[in-house]
N, C-alpha and C positions, 0 to 999 in steps of 0.2 A: 662084628665086622673087623676085618684086618686093617692094619695100619696103612697099607697101600691103598685100599679102597677109600678110607677116610681122607687120605691126602688127595686122591683124585677128585673126590667130591669137593674139597675146599678149593683146589686149583681151578676147577671149572668156574667157580664164583670169582676168582681172582683175575680172570682174563681181562683184557682191555675192553673198554666199552664199545669197541668198534663192531659189535655184533658177533664176535667170535665166542664170547663167553655166555654162560647162562645168565638169566636175569638174577638180580641180587636176591639172596635168600632172606627169609624172615628171621627175626631175632631168635625165635625158638629153634629154627633149623641149625643155626650156628651154635647155639647153646648146647644142643643135643650132640653135635659133632665134637665140640670142645670137651664135653663131659666124657665122651668115649676116648678121646685122645689123652685126657688126664688119667683115666683109668688104665689105659695101655701103658702110659709112662710109669705109673706106679707098679704095674706088673713087671715091666722090664727092669726097674730099679731093684725090686725084690729078687728077681731071677739073677741079676748081676751079683747081688750079695751072696746068693747061695752057690753060685757056680765056682768050681775049683780049677777047671781046665782053662789055661790061658787063651787058647785059640777061641774057645766058646765065649770067654769073657770079652774079648775084642769084638766079636760079632755082635754080642748083646749091647756093648757100649756104643757101637755105631748105630744100632737101631734106636737106642735111647736118645742119642744126639739128634737123630732125625725126628723122633717124636717130640722132643723139646722144641725144636725149630718150628714145627707145625703148630704146636700149642701157642707159641708166640704169634705166629701168623693168624691163627684163629682168633686170638684175643684182640689183635689189631683190627681184624674185620668186624668183630663184635663191637668194638668201641666206635668204629666208623659208622656202622649201622645205627648204633644208639644215638650218635651225634646227628645223623641224617634224620632220624625219626623225631628228634627234639626240635629241629629247625622248622619254622613255619613254611608251608608250601609257597612256591613262587607264583606270582600272579601273571 
């Protein structure tokens, strides 16, 4: 799955609770996307190290920056879901 599709998947979960977004995902869903984002981040970092052309290096660096941003967002969503799961249900 490409970085763009992973980001779209996460953004759907991050929408406001006003009904515009999808229902909150399960922990396994977020963990799966986070694993893919981390793998993509590692691939881009390796590609950046190997590339010699400056124009390509800049393009890869921008992609890497976006991937890192979305890893942080996915980690935040994961911690939010973990905290919500640990709370007792409201009566």
